Structure formats: C-alpha cells, structure tokens
N, C-alpha and C positions, 0 to 999 in steps of 0.2 A: 284451449278446448277444441278449437278447429283442427289443430295438428293431431290431437288424439283421435278425433273422429276420422280424419283422413287416413291415419295409420291403421285404424281398426278396419276401415273399408278395404284398404290395400291388403291387409292380412287375410280378410275374408275372401277376396278375389284370388289371392295367391293360393290359398288352401283349395278352393274350388278348381282352379286350373291344375293343381297337382293331382287332385282326385281324378279328374278327367284324363290326364296323361297316364296315370297308373292303370285306369280301365282300358285305355287304348293299347298299352303295352301287354297287359294280360290277355286281351283278345287276340292280338297278333301272335303271341307266343303259345296260345292254348292249342292243345291237340284236339282237333274237331271231333274225334271219336270218343273222347273221355267224358265221363260224367261231369256235369257242371253244377256247382252249388254256390249260391250267393245269397247275400242278405241285403235287404233294402229297408230304409227307414222312411216312413211317410212324414208329411208335414206336421203331424201331431206327435211325432216321436215314437210311433208304434213300429216295432220291428217285424219284418216278414221274411221267411226263408223260402227260397225257390230252388228247385232241382230239376235238371233236364238230362235225360239219357239219350244222346243222339243215335245210339245203336238201335234202340227200341222205339225211339221218337215219343217216349212217354215223359210226362212232366208232372210235377206236384208242387203245391205251395201250401204253407202253413205259418201260423204265428208261433209255432213251437219247433224248436230245434230237435226235440225228441221225436216228434212226428216225422220230420225229414229223415232222421236216422232209421226209423222203423221202415219207412218207404224204401230207402236204399237197400236195407237188409232183405226186404221182400223181393226186390228186383234181382238181386244177385244171389238169392238162395238157390242152391243146386238140388 
C-alpha cells in the first residue's frame, strides 16, 4: 500500500512539473503580438476561458467558450 501511495504522489508531481514546463515553453515561443486564449480550471473543477489581445490591450473572461468566440469575432470585425 505504501508503494502505491508513493507512486501515486510521484505521478502527481511528475504531471504538475510537465504542465509547468509546457506553460514555460508556450510562453517563450509565443508571439507577443498575437491574440492569447487559455483555459483555467479552479479547485472546484469549474472551467474559465480567458482571452487577451496585446494589440488593443483588451481582455475578456467567461465560463463559456462561445462567449470567448463572440468576443474575438467582435474585436476582429472589419
């Protein structure tokens, strides 16, 4: 039982480190002028979408992916 618990903790730590590493790489490789969209999950499992346009310095957040898409379309409407 102790070995299973230890392996489980190791797997959790490994996954968290991989997630952090991926975020670092994405940040380093991102074009600072491009629209940025990401999703976060809070400790209760609720998903939130965030968008930021560095060109206009406008941002938007919502619990709905559809709302984010509408906001993006409004920003880039000609």
